[in-house]
C-alpha positions in Angstrom: 5.2 34.2 -46.1 2.4 35.7 -47.0 4.0 37.5 -50.4 4.8 33.6 -51.4 1.0 32.3 -50.7 -0.2 34.9 -52.8 1.7 33.8 -55.9 0.9 30.3 -55.3 -2.7 31.5 -55.2 -2.4 33.3 -58.2 -0.9 30.4 -60.5 -2.4 27.2 -58.5 -6.0 28.5 -58.5 -6.8 25.8 -61.1 -6.5 23.3 -58.6 -4.8 20.1 -59.3 -8.6 18.6 -60.1 -9.1 20.7 -63.3 -9.2 19.4 -67.3 -5.8 20.8 -68.4 -6.9 19.6 -72.0 -9.1 23.2 -72.0 -6.8 24.9 -69.8 -5.0 26.7 -72.5 -6.7 28.1 -75.3 -7.1 31.0 -78.0 -9.8 33.8 -77.0 -10.1 36.0 -79.9 -6.6 36.4 -81.1 -5.3 36.1 -77.8 -3.6 32.3 -76.3 -5.6 32.7 -72.3 -4.0 30.6 -69.7 -6.3 29.5 -67.3 -4.3 27.9 -64.7 -4.0 31.0 -63.6 -6.1 33.6 -62.2 -7.0 36.1 -63.2 -6.0 34.0 -66.7 -2.7 34.8 -68.1 -2.2 36.3 -71.4 0.7 34.0 -72.9 1.2 35.8 -77.0 -0.8 36.9 -79.8 -1.4 34.3 -82.5 -1.0 34.9 -86.3 -4.4 34.0 -87.6 -7.8 35.7 -87.0 -10.1 32.6 -85.5 -13.2 34.6 -87.1 -16.5 33.2 -86.1 -14.9 29.6 -85.3 -12.0 29.1 -83.0 -11.0 25.2 -81.3 -8.0 24.5 -79.7 -6.8 21.1 -77.4 -3.9 21.0 -74.8 -2.1 17.9 -73.2 -2.7 16.7 -69.7 -0.5 19.4 -68.3 -2.0 22.0 -69.8 0.2 23.0 -73.0 -1.0 23.9 -76.0 -1.0 21.2 -78.7 -3.2 22.9 -82.0 -5.8 25.1 -82.7 -8.1 25.7 -85.8 -10.6 28.5 -86.9 -12.3 25.7 -88.9 -10.9 26.2 -92.5 -11.7 28.6 -95.3 -14.2 30.8 -96.4 -15.8 31.4 -99.9 -16.5 35.0 -98.6 -13.4 35.8 -96.9 -10.0 34.9 -99.2 -7.5 36.9 -97.3 -8.0 35.0 -94.2 -6.0 32.0 -94.2 -8.0 28.3 -92.7 -6.1 25.2 -91.3 -4.9 23.6 -88.2 -2.1 25.5 -86.1 0.8 24.5 -83.8 1.5 26.1 -80.4 4.4 28.4 -82.9 1.4 29.7 -84.9 3.0 27.7 -87.7 0.4 25.7 -90.2 0.8 21.8 -89.0 2.0 20.0 -92.1 -1.1 19.2 -94.1 -2.8 21.4 -92.1 -4.6 23.5 -94.5 -8.4 23.2 -94.8 -9.2 24.7 -98.0 -10.6 21.7 -98.4 -11.5 20.0 -95.2 -15.1 21.1 -95.1 -15.1 23.1 -92.2 -15.0 27.1 -92.5 -14.0 30.0 -90.4 -16.9 31.7 -91.0 -18.9 29.1 -89.1 -20.5 30.2 -86.0 -19.9 27.5 -83.7 -19.0 25.4 -86.0 -16.0 23.6 -85.0 -14.5 21.4 -81.6 -11.5 19.1 -80.8 -12.3 15.2 -78.9 -9.0 13.0 -78.5 -8.9 10.0 -80.0 -11.9 7.7 -78.3 -9.3 4.6 -78.0 -7.5 7.0 -75.0 -4.6 9.4 -75.7 -0.7 7.5 -74.9 2.8 8.3 -75.3 2.8 5.8 -78.6 -0.9 6.9 -79.7 -1.4 10.4 -79.6 -4.1 11.0 -81.9 -7.4 14.3 -82.1 -10.2 14.5 -84.2 -11.4 18.1 -86.1 -14.8 17.7 -86.4 -16.0 21.1 -88.2 -19.1 22.0 -89.6 -18.9 24.0 -93.1 -20.7 27.2 -93.1 -23.4 28.7 -95.1 -21.9 31.1 -97.3 -20.6 28.0 -99.1 -24.3 27.0 -100.4 -24.3 30.1 -102.6 -21.0 31.1 -103.1 -19.5 31.7 -107.0 -17.6 28.2 -106.2 -20.9 26.4 -105.3 -20.4 23.7 -102.4 -21.4 22.6 -98.6 -19.5 19.3 -97.2 -21.4 19.3 -94.2 -20.2 17.6 -91.1 -16.8 16.6 -91.7 -13.4 15.4 -89.5 -10.1 15.6 -90.2 -7.1 12.9 -88.0 -4.4 15.1 -86.0 -1.7 12.8 -85.4 0.7 14.6 -82.9 3.4 11.9 -82.8 3.7 12.6 -86.5 6.9 15.1 -88.2 9.5 14.6 -85.5 6.8 15.2 -82.8 5.5 18.4 -83.8 2.3 17.2 -85.4 0.4 16.7 -88.5 -3.1 16.1 -90.3 -3.1 12.6 -91.7 -6.2 12.5 -92.6 -9.0 15.2 -93.8 -12.5 15.7 -95.3 -13.7 12.6 -93.7 -17.7 13.2 -93.8 -20.0 12.2 -91.1 -23.2 14.2 -92.8 -23.2 15.1 -95.7 -24.9 18.5 -97.0 -28.2 16.7 -98.3 -29.9 14.7 -96.0 -33.5 13.1 -96.0 -34.9 13.7 -98.9 -32.1 16.6 -100.4 -33.2 18.2 -96.8 -29.9 20.6 -95.9 -27.3 20.3 -92.7 -27.0 24.2 -93.7 -27.6 25.4 -90.1 -24.5 25.9 -88.4 -23.6 25.2 -84.3 -22.0 22.0 -83.7 -21.3 20.7 -79.9 -20.0 17.2 -78.4 -19.9 15.7 -75.3 -18.7 12.8 -73.4 -21.1 10.2 -72.9 -22.1 7.8 -70.4 -21.0 4.3 -71.3 -17.9 5.5 -72.4 -16.6 7.1 -69.1 -16.9 3.4 -67.5 -13.9 2.2 -69.8 -10.7 2.0 -68.7 -8.7 4.4 -71.6 -11.7 4.9 -73.3 -14.1 6.7 -74.3 -17.5 7.5 -76.5 -18.8 11.1 -77.5 -22.3 12.5 -79.1 -21.8 15.0 -81.3 -24.5 17.2 -81.6 -25.6 19.6 -84.7 -28.5 20.5 -87.2 -29.7 19.9 -90.7 -32.1 23.4 -91.3 -34.7 23.5 -89.4 -33.8 19.9 -86.9 -32.0 19.0 -84.0 -29.6 15.8 -84.5 -27.4 13.1 -83.0 -24.8 10.7 -83.8 -22.4 9.5 -81.5 -18.6 8.3 -82.3 -16.7 5.8 -80.2 -13.9 3.1 -80.8 -16.2 1.9 -83.5 -16.8 4.6 -85.3 -19.7 6.5 -85.6 -23.4 5.6 -85.5 -25.9 6.6 -88.0 -27.1 10.1 -88.0 -30.6 10.4 -86.1 -33.3 13.2 -86.1 -33.9 14.7 -82.5 -36.6 17.2 -82.3 -37.8 20.3 -84.4 -36.2 24.0 -84.2 -32.7 26.2 -84.2 -31.0 28.6 -82.3 -26.9 28.7 -80.1 -26.5 25.0 -78.7 -25.5 24.4 -75.4 -25.0 21.2 -73.1 -24.4 21.1 -69.0 -21.2 20.2 -67.9 -23.2 17.8 -65.5 -24.4 16.2 -69.4 -28.2 16.2 -67.4 -29.7 19.7 -69.7 -29.4 21.1 -73.0 -30.1 24.4 -74.1 -32.0 25.2 -78.0 -32.4 29.3 -77.8 -35.0 29.6 -75.2 -36.4 25.8 -75.0 -34.7 23.5 -72.4 -34.1 20.2 -72.3 -33.6 16.9 -70.7 -30.5 15.0 -71.9 -30.1 11.4 -71.3 -25.9 11.0 -72.2 -26.5 7.2 -72.1 -28.6 7.7 -75.4 -28.2 10.9 -76.6 -31.5 11.5 -76.5 -33.5 14.6 -75.4 -37.2 15.1 -73.6 -38.2 18.5 -73.9 -38.7 20.4 -70.3 -39.5 23.7 -70.6 -40.3 26.6 -73.4 -38.5 30.0 -71.7 -40.1 33.5 -72.1 -36.9 34.8 -73.4 -35.8 36.0 -76.7 -31.9 34.0 -76.0 -28.9 35.4 -77.7 -26.8 33.7 -76.0 -27.0 30.8 -73.3 -24.7 28.7 -71.2 -24.9 27.1 -68.0 -23.2 27.0 -64.6 -20.1 24.7 -64.4 -22.3 22.1 -62.0 -25.6 22.7 -64.4 -27.8 23.5 -62.1 -28.4 27.3 -63.5 -28.7 28.7 -66.9 -27.7 31.7 -68.3 -29.4 33.7 -70.8 -28.7 37.3 -72.5 -31.4 39.2 -73.5 -30.7 42.1 -75.2 -29.0 43.9 -73.0 -30.2 41.7 -69.9 -28.6 39.0 -67.8 -30.3 36.2 -66.4 -30.4 33.1 -64.5 -32.5 30.8 -64.1 -32.5 27.9 -61.3 -32.5 24.4 -63.0 -33.3 22.5 -59.7 -37.0 23.6 -59.6 -39.8 22.5 -61.4 -40.7 25.4 -62.7 -37.9 27.0 -64.3 -39.2 30.0 -65.7 -40.5 31.2 -62.5 -37.0 31.0 -60.9 -35.7 34.2 -63.6 -33.8 36.5 -61.8 -31.9 39.4 -63.5 -28.2 39.7 -62.8 -26.7 42.6 -64.3 -27.4 45.0 -67.6 -24.7 44.2 -70.0 -24.1 46.2 -73.5 -26.1 45.2 -76.4 -24.3 42.0 -78.7 -22.5 40.7 -75.3 -21.5 37.0 -75.3 -21.5 34.5 -72.6 -17.7 31.4 -72.2 -18.0 29.2 -69.5 -14.3 29.3 -69.1 -11.8 26.6 -67.8 -11.5 28.6 -64.4 -15.6 27.1 -63.7 -16.4 31.4 -64.1 -18.8 32.7 -66.7 -17.0 35.3 -69.0 -19.1 38.0 -70.4 -17.3 39.5 -73.7 -18.0 41.8 -76.8 -17.0 41.6 -80.4 -14.6 43.9 -81.4 -12.7 44.8 -77.8 -9.2 44.7 -75.8 -10.7 42.9 -72.9 -13.5 40.5 -71.4 -16.1 42.9 -69.5 -17.2 41.2 -67.0 -16.9 37.4 -65.2 -19.7 35.9 -63.0 -17.4 34.9 -60.4 -19.6 31.8 -58.6 -22.2 30.9 -61.3 -23.0 27.7 -59.6 -25.0 29.6 -56.8 -28.1 31.2 -57.0 -29.1 35.1 -57.9 -26.7 37.8 -56.9 -24.4 35.2 -54.8 -23.1 34.3 -58.0 -20.7 36.8 -57.5 -21.5 39.6 -60.5 -17.8 40.9 -61.1 -16.9 43.8 -63.7 -13.6 43.3 -63.8 -11.8 43.9 -67.2 -9.5 41.4 -68.4 -7.1 42.8 -70.1 -6.7 40.8 -73.9 -4.2 43.3 -75.4 -5.5 45.9 -78.3 -7.8 44.6 -80.7 -7.9 41.0 -79.5 -11.3 39.9 -80.2 -12.2 41.4 -83.8 -16.1 42.3 -85.2 -16.3 38.8 -86.1 -14.8 37.0 -82.9 -16.9 34.1 -81.7 -15.7 31.6 -78.8 -13.8 29.0 -78.0 -16.1 25.5 -79.0 -15.6 23.8 -76.0 -16.6 20.1 -75.2 -19.1 20.8 -72.1 -17.5 17.4 -70.0 -14.3 19.4 -69.2 -15.6 22.3 -67.5 -17.9 20.8 -64.6 -17.1 21.2 -61.2 -16.9 24.1 -58.6 -15.7 27.6 -58.7 -13.4 28.5 -55.8 -13.6 30.5 -53.0 -17.7 30.3 -53.6 -19.1 28.7 -50.7 -22.6 29.4 -49.1 -21.9 29.4 -45.8 -23.0 31.0 -42.4 -20.1 33.5 -41.8 -21.2 36.8 -41.0 -19.1 38.2 -43.8 -19.8 35.6 -46.5 -16.8 36.0 -49.5 -19.5 34.7 -52.1 -21.4 37.9 -51.2 -17.9 40.3 -51.0 -17.4 42.5 -54.0 -15.7 45.9 -55.1 -17.2 49.1 -56.7 -16.3 50.3 -58.9 -14.0 48.3 -60.7 -12.1 49.4 -63.0 -11.7 52.2 -60.3 -9.9 55.8 -60.5 -9.3 57.2 -56.5 -11.2 55.2 -54.6 -13.5 51.8 -54.3 -16.2 50.0 -51.7 -16.5 47.0 -50.6 -19.8 45.5 -50.5 -21.3 42.3 -48.1 -19.5 43.7 -44.9 -21.5 43.1 -41.2 -18.6 44.1 -39.2 -15.4 45.6 -39.9 -12.9 43.7 -41.3 -9.1 43.9 -41.6 -7.8 44.3 -45.0 -4.4 44.0 -46.8 -4.3 45.2 -51.3 -1.6 43.6 -52.7 0.3 44.0 -56.3 0.0 41.4 -58.7 3.5 40.7 -57.7 2.4 39.6 -54.7 4.0 43.1 -52.6 1.9 44.4 -49.4 1.0 47.9 -51.0 -1.4 49.0 -49.0 -4.0 48.1 -45.9 -6.2 49.3 -43.2 -9.7 48.0 -41.8 -13.0 48.9 -43.0 -17.1 48.7 -42.5 -17.6 49.2 -46.3 -19.3 52.2 -46.0 -16.4 54.1 -46.4 -13.6 54.3 -49.5 -10.6 52.7 -49.5 -8.0 55.6 -50.9 -6.3 54.2 -53.8 -5.1 57.9 -55.3 -1.2 56.3 -54.2 -1.5 53.4 -55.8 0.3 53.3 -59.9 -2.2 52.5 -62.7 -2.3 47.9 -63.1 -3.9 45.2 -61.6 -4.1 44.6 -58.0 -5.4 42.2 -55.5 -7.2 42.6 -51.6 -7.6 40.2 -49.2 -9.9 40.1 -46.4 -12.6 37.6 -44.9 -10.4 34.9 -46.2 -10.9 35.9 -50.1 -9.1 37.5 -52.8 -10.5 40.3 -55.1 -8.7 41.5 -58.1 -9.7 45.0 -59.0 -8.3 47.2 -61.6 -6.3 50.8 -61.0 -6.9 53.3 -63.4 
């Protein structure tokens, strides 16, 4: 019975409340299924997404298609386009003339048809931002922000790009002021969510020195509107209450799509992301990962250092409601923030090393661009209760391990059971956390330790 429970725990950790439309996605060259914990590595794709990656699934979490934006003028060997779940180009899927670019960082995002997805109408919109290289290449062009339409009922149900190179915001706008700065994001609006079967979205991107928005709904597009000066990596909170632009924090009105300056964080923000409930902001500055509490009046004063990280590390709020910490040119994810909604060290820093496969993350690998509203919610097993052994504070060190591990966060003697990745019991005993648990008789691989009603993953090397 226990073995069955473990397997069920692994396969259903994502829960019935998940947003399956983004649960399976390409991360670097690896297809990951976040309906499993740890995420299941399904395959390696045929095309390197480079800096631009977007994908979408059906309501069951099955991958429909993905894109790396389009061809870059400075990277001719790499093919750009829209690819199906079989890693083959969709019909009419080559994006040479689409306006997108695989070298556009955070430069593509996919949204369902605002009119809704039904069995007889399965249309999706791929928005793509051309890259800076297109502005100064030998073949001079830059298409600004464009969209393509993908109909998954076309081509016998295999899907096809039925329209592409549709301009939304041209490269030159407002007295020849260009839109060359690349980042692009989108989020569900507050009005669209109230309409049965229909949605509306706010798209956010940049001119060279200012943030703009444009609304996309069942009636098409509203006019481009400049919001604020400045630029930087873009992040919207899943709660749709805040937006971070580099080290600047804004309040977001999801009904009007407007932002109001809240606070400037005195930090050099290399990468940023929000917690799934939108109450915490995580920032990588140099080799330090910091957390800020947005529920406090003075956000900057709440700064807490969570961990040191390798230079060049990035953050991804994943469909599992965990934050992944990773580097380019890697075969694994360095660490996870298991409970990112929790304050301070209760966020559950876990140097877990999730293996992705050989050369899964290339030197140019960006991260999946996911509409933030899909990521709203709570992580599992993250309660801040009053138990003597608080599960959210338990952790295992070192991880990966070679000969032994220690459990931290225990207040009294606790029974533990270690399971293999197949759910088989391989070790058990009691611990106070002060003495090491001997792993020398275990084979190399991934294991789960059960204690205090919590399961912690670790790797034996």
